[in-house]
N, C-alpha and C positions, 0 to 999 in steps of 0.2 A: 504494500501500500506505502503511495505517496504521504511524504512530507510536507505540511506547511511552512514555507520559511519566514512567517513572520513570529510565531509561537513555537516551533518545533514541533506540533504532535503530529501521528502519525492519524491522518484520514481520509475517507473513505471516494471524497471528491473536493479538489482544490478549482480555484478561478483564476484567471490572470489579469493583474492589475492592468488599468488603462495606460497608468499614469508612466510607473517606475517597470512593469512586465514583470512583477513578483508573482510567484505564486501562493496565495493563500484560502485558506479555509473560509467556513460560513461565518465562524467568530471572530474572524480578524478582518472585518472590511463589512463594506458595503458592497451585496452581492448584486443587486439592483446598477447599482450603475459603476459597477467594477474598476471598484476602488479600495486597495488596502487601507488598514490605519495609520500608517504611517506617511501615506501620501494624502489623506484627509487631513494630518495635522499639518501636512503642510501648507495646505490652503489656507486651514485657518489663520497659521501664523503670520501668512503674510499681508494675510486683511487685517491684522491687529498690528503690525508694522505700519503699512499703508495708513493707519488710522492715527499712532503715533506720529509718523510725520506730517501730517497735516496740523493736529494739535501745537508741534515747536515750530510751528511759523509764525506764531503770533509773539513769539521770544524774538525775531530777527537775528540779524549780524548785528555787533557791536565794529565798530573799526580799530580796537586795540585788541582784539582777540584775533588770533591767525586761522586761516580759512580751511 
């Protein structure tokens, strides 16, 4: 039987992630969207970073600090 690349467990069926092509079990990802939990986490992090960057714009640049 195959092994899940995310949790390492031996499973009956695997799915291939549409982002990173890792093979994962039904417990380790979104089967409907074909995304492993690792890639689902990356998508969430990218969104948070984008929002954090926008909030920092209010601070602006000071002329006395290096860019």
